[in-house]
N, C-alpha and C positions, 0 to 999 in steps of 0.2 A: 536376438538372443535366444528366443524360444524355437528357432529353426522353422518359423512360420507354421508351427503345429497348433491347430485349434485345440483349446482346452488345456494347453500346457500351463505350468506354474507361471512362467514368464509372461504369458498372455494375460493371465489373471492379475499379476502384479502391475502390468501396464494399464489394465483397465482401472485398477485402484488409483493409480497416479492420475489418470485422466479424470476420474470422478473427484479426486482431491482438488485438482485445478478448478473444476466446475464449482465446488463448494467455496473455494477461495474467491472466485469471481462473484458468487452469490453474496458472500459476506460484504465484499467491497461495495457492491451495488446497493444492498439494503442499508449499510452503514452510511453511505454517501447520501442516500435518500432522506435520512433523518434530518439533514441540514438544508435540504432543498427548499422547503417552504420559507425558512428564515432568509436564505440567500435571495429567493425570488422577491421577497417583500422588502428586504433591507440591504440589498446588494451594494448600494452606494457607500454604506458606512465603512466597508472594508478599505476604501481609499484612505480614510482617516485612521483606521485601526492598524493596518499592516503594510509592510513593504517599504520601499525607499521614500514614498511620499507620505508616510504615516505622520500624524501629528504627535509630537512629544508633549506630554502633559506634566505639569508640576504636581508632585506628590504631596506638597505642603511640608516636606521634611528637608532639612539641610543636613547633608552628610559630607564629611571630609572637606568642609568649608564651602560647599556649593550646593545649590538646590538639586535634589534628586529628581530626574525626569525619566519617564518611561512611556511607552506607547499604550493605547487602550488594549491592544491584543496581549501585551505583557501584563497589564493590570488584571485581565481575566485569568491569566495563568497564575498570577500571584494569589488571587482569590481561591482558586481551586487547590493550590498548594496549602493554603491556610486551613483547609478543612481536614488535612491529614496530619496527625501528630508527628509522624516521622519526618515529613517534609518540613514542618515548622521547627523541629529540632535542628535540621540543617540550616535553616534561615537564621534562627536566633543564635545558634552556637558557632557555625562556620561562616554564615553569610550567604548572600545571593549575588550572583555575578551579573552586572548590568553592562551591556555592550557600549562601546564608544559611539556616541550619537553621530558625530561627523562621518565616520567610516560607514556606519549603518545606513545613513542616508545616501551614501554613494553605492550602496549595494554590496559592499565588501564585508559580508556578514562574519566570515571566519576571522578576518583581521579585526573586526569590531569587538569580538569577544576576546581576542588576544590582547587588545589594548583596553581592557575592561576596568570597571570600578567595582570592587567587592565591598558590600555594605552589610552589616548585621542589623536585623530589624527585630524588634520585640513584637510579641503578638498584638500589643496595643497599637504599635505603629503600622503593622500590616492591616489591622482593622480600619485604622484611620484612612489609609490609602484606598482600600477596597470599598469602603462606605461611599466613596465618590463615584462608583460605577453608575453608568447611565442605565435606564430600563432595558435598552437593547443589549448592552453588555451583560446584564444579569440574565436576560432571556437566552443569550447564546451560551453563557456559562452553565445554565441549567441543562441545555441540550448536550453540551460536552460532558457534564457530570454523568448524565444518563448513559451516554455512549461508553464512557470508561467503566462505569460501575454496574451497568446492567447488560448492555448488548455485548461488549467485549468479554466481560467476565463470564457470561453464559456460554459464549462460543469457546473460550479457552478451557473452561471446566468440562465442557462436553468432550473436547479432544483429550484432555488429560485423564479423564476417567477411562477412556478407551486405551490410552497408551500406558498410563502409570497406575491406574486403579484408584486414584483419589483426585480430589479437586485441588488445584494449585493456586487459583486466583481467589485468594481469601483476604486480601487487604481491604479494610473498610475505608471508604472515602478516597479511593485510589486516584492518584494523579501521577503520571510518569515523571520521573526526574532524570536529569542529565547532570552528572557530577562534573564539576570543573576539574579537568585533568591536570591542571597545574598544581592541584592540591591532593592528588591521589598517588599511591605507590603502585608500580606495576611495570611490565615490560613495554618497550616501544611498540606502538600499534602495528608497525610493519612486521614485527617479529611474531606477534600473537594475533591470529585472525580466526576466531571461533565462528565459522560460517554455518553451524548447525542450528536447526530450529530450537533445540534444547538450550543452546547457548545464548539465546536472546536475553537481554537485560531484564525485560518485563517478567520473565519466568523465574528469575533468581530470587531467593529469599532475601529479604532486606535485613541489613545489619544495623546495629545501633551506632551508625556513623554520624558525624556532624561536620563533614567537609562542605565547602561552598557548592551550591548548585546553580546552574545557568538559568537566568530568567529569560525563557524563550517565548516567542510569539505563539499563542495558542493555535493559530492556523498552520503552524509548522508541526506542532506536536501531534495534532489529531491525525493527519495523513500518515505520519510515520508509525504511530501506534496502530492505525487501521490496517496498514500493510502487514505489520508483524502479526497481529491477531488473526488476520485472514489466512496467512500462510500456515500458522500453527493449527488453526481450526480445520483447514482443508487437507493439509499435507503431513501432519505429524505422524498419523497412523500409517498411511501408505508408504512413507519413506522408512519408517521403522521396519515394516514388513519387507520392503525391498532390501534393506541393509542386512536383515537377518538371513535372507536367502543368498544374496550376492557375496557376502563375506564368510558364510559358513564353511568350515573345513570338514570334509568327510573323506572316508577311506575309498580310494578308487579300486577298480577290479584287480589291479596288480599289487594292492596292499599299500600303495603310496598315497599319502594325503593329497587331496585335490579340492578345488573350490570353483564356484562359478566365475569369480574374479580371475582366477588363474587360467581357466578355460578360455575366457574372453581374450586374455593376453596372448595365449598360445595361438588362437585362431586369427586375431586381427592385429596383434602386436601392441606396442605401447600406445598407439593412437586410439585403439579400441578402449583400453582402460581409461585413458585420458578423457575420452568422450563421455564415458559413464560418470567419471568424477565431476566433469564440468556440468553435466546435466543435473546431477544431484545438488551441486553447489548453486546453480542458477535457480532451481526450484525452491531452495531454502533461502534465497536472497543473499547468500554469502558472497556472490560475485559482484555485488553492487558497491560502488564507491562514490564519493562526492565528485560531482562533475567539475571538470576544469573549464576555464574559459574556452580552451580549444575544443573540448568535447561539445560544449554548447554551440559554438560556431559551426562545427562540423554537422551537428544535428540540424541546425537551421538551414545549412546549405543543402543537405540531403532532402529536407522537407520542401525547399524551394524547387529543387530539380524535379522531384516527384510531382509537385503541385502543377508544374507547367508541362509535364511529360504526358501528352495525350496518349501516346502509344502504351505507356505503362498502365494508365487508367482503363483503356479500351481492352487490354489483354484480360482484365478481370471478367469481362463478359463471356470469355471462353468457358467459365464455370457453368453457364446455362446449358449449352449443348452437351457438355460432359455429364451434367446431371441427367440429361434426357436418356442417356444410355442405361440409367438405373430406374428413373421414375417414368420414362416414356415422354414422347413429345406432347401428348395431350395435356399432361400435368404441367409441363414447362410452358407451353403456349398459353394455357389457361392462367398461369401465374402472372402473365404480363398485363392482364386486364384488372382494372379496379384498384382500390387503395388497400394497402396492407397495414393492419393495425399494429403499430410498434408495441403498444401497451399489452396486447394479447401475447406477443412473443416474449416480452419481458416477464410476464407472469409465469411462463413455462421454462425459461432458460435465461441465464445471464449473458449469453454469448453476444447477442446483438448490442446489449448495453456496453459491453467491453469494447466492441468495435467502434461504437460511437465516441468512446473516450479517445480514440486515435492512438491507443497504445501508450498514452501518457499518464502520469500520476501528478497532476497539478496540485499545489497547495490550495486549501479551501479559499483563501483570500484571492488567489489567482483566478479560480473558477468564478468567484463572485464578480471580480473586476472585468472578466471576459465573458460574462454570461450572454452578451449580445454579439459575440464574436462572429457567429455565422451570418448575422445580418450586415456586418460591417466589412468583412473580408471578401474581396472579389471571388467569384465562384471558382476561377481557375486555380486559386491558391489552395483550395480544399477539394480539388477535383477527385484525387485518388481516394480520400477517405469517404467522400460522398458516394462515389461509385461502389466502393466496397460495401458500404451499408445498404445501398439500394439493391445490389445483387444478392446480399445475404437475405434481405426481406423477401425477394422474389423466390429464392430457393426454399425458404420456409413455406411460402404459399404453395409452391409446387408440391412439396412433400405433404402438405395438408390435403391438397386435391387428390393426390395418389392414395393416401390413407382412406379418405372418404369414399373413393371409388372401389377400393379393394377390401376394406374392412368395415363394411356397412354396419356391423353389429356393435362397433365401438362408438361410444358417445363422446 
């Protein structure tokens, strides 16, 4: 877009977007790290708290003629909701939507919430339920509270001050809510799709509504909020700046209005502008949708093919001789000796951490249940990811050797 001209406005905007992605990854890494100690020490509890195998516990309350049961992860969510006055107004006035237990155990989460039970709970009843939380549930709830009300709030306000000039995350005792769409007015979701960062629900001012809200698993809420906060923190300002240039109308040399968007269309046709639109949508998360069974099956199939494809994994080693053209063979060969400290790399960049995640965004419960995945899965099944991480570490070491040799004054 910038005609490959160094110092051009488009080059600067591209660098801003790249820096924004780095900040997004940094937030994800740091926010995930907040829960790592708990997961490492208490990982087994997630089997009982979350997912298809979760234990459903009696709340001690009978609603609609039967005992109300929820999972421990839902109880943690209910506790965090109870700390916020707006959330409690929803629960007491409109009710809280509890999914169908049978369908939930089958992993049919969307269907479970469609075949729901909506119950209204008084503050006293909510307290009676949450008072039964275990010490581990309370410890995790405290971590989640700090994540929502300190870490995320600080990151969101940092970005909003830059973009809007004021702090927008100002809700006390914040806990994300998902309204039960069966009780809200609005267009069909397929007709209205606000894919912009500013369109995220977490950024909208709360209204004095009292419609039912979904009682979700806390290990599903945290990753969703983490992703949204990370994108806003890293990309809100760069995308605003890009849009300001890309869509700005200005007078051309012949007196006819023109814009960068129009120039891209004239040069590359419809595919050029569609590419830019898709890029901006993907960066803002607007292109994501709930995975279907076919999508998941296709993803697992691709993972299996790549996992057993030795050629695909070995091709990644081509990065080393390619790097030698810039760093020199001395640095590249030197990088092959000794151990590379991942912690040292993580302290300077989130890129290796992101690669270790394998491009996936697992729920916290899944991470905990699969924390020993690398020890249990045959090496061939993770060959590509292991090779990718190994090569990235060696390239870091090569760059480090190059810098030490050529810039000895740097510490």
